[in-house]
Phi, psi and omega in degrees: 000319179297321181297316180297316180299317179299316181297318179297316180297314179300316179298320180294319179296316178298316180299316179296320178299317179295320181297313179301318180296320180294318178297319179300315180296320181294330182275350178294141183279143176280168178301318180297317179297319179296322179295319178296314180300317180300316180299315181295319178299316179297323179299319182281349176278340181293129184293146177305327179303321181274312187289302184279321186260350177069026178257139183228137178054038178073004180269172178288187185298132177233109180296321181297311182293323178293320177299317179295320180294316180297323182294342176289336186244331190243148172299125188305323180293342180272345182281118183248145174279147176295149178239026183295318185224102186288352179277342180267140176280312183256075180254021169089185182244151170289137176235147183288162176278103176288330180236091188306330181278352174228068188285338183281131180309318180298322180293319180295317179298321181293314178299317181298321183284334182270351181169200182273151176286163181303147177279150180242156172227123181263119178284157181302121183295151171269132180239136172218099184056247186262018181232152181212156173227128178236136179253130177248119175264134183247142189287004171263016179076009173270174189209143175232131172256120180256128177250127187233157175229141179275118180247170179306327181275358178122188180289137178223141179281133177243349178200147175227137170245120183253141179232116174293318177230093187305139176289161180267004180220192184273042179231155178220160180273118182276175180296335181274010179061034170228159185278134177232156181292137180267123182299141177208163176058222184298331180299322177291309187294329185267352185275090183290335178297335179306331180301334181268359182262124176235124184247025176237000000 
């Protein structure tokens, strides 16, 4: 009886060991997930002077350099020119809110000069063929959802949804100040029209 009990206990231990190993393997990141994480990390390394204000090497605003920099991270069709002043030719590009609680370029520059910017945590991205979604949690309790597409030149962001105060359910506050359903699961992956929507 003792022998049978010992064999059963040993079998259970081996089974538990295999299960733990399988969970460990399942949580390991794929090459695609690592590439998406790398891109998002690089995006947050760009200084506010360059990203938000379009200044490079201590020089004044350069639309060309800002465009080149944005193209490293974003799907070209998503990059929009500002429409603040229609009399100016070079009035810059719209840039997404990397830090939703400090969306104004001047505010981001001020925070950066007075200390460090908020810390970020990138959750493991969801990948489905040539599309990905990555969630960035920021330590000021804001949140960014990045939607990406795999192109010949690599992963590129085509849309961002930013939340200063993230909702507790699948809804978000739209630009028209009313609540709309937030896409998730298959609705996100199958919605090809989504490629034309830019919310930053």
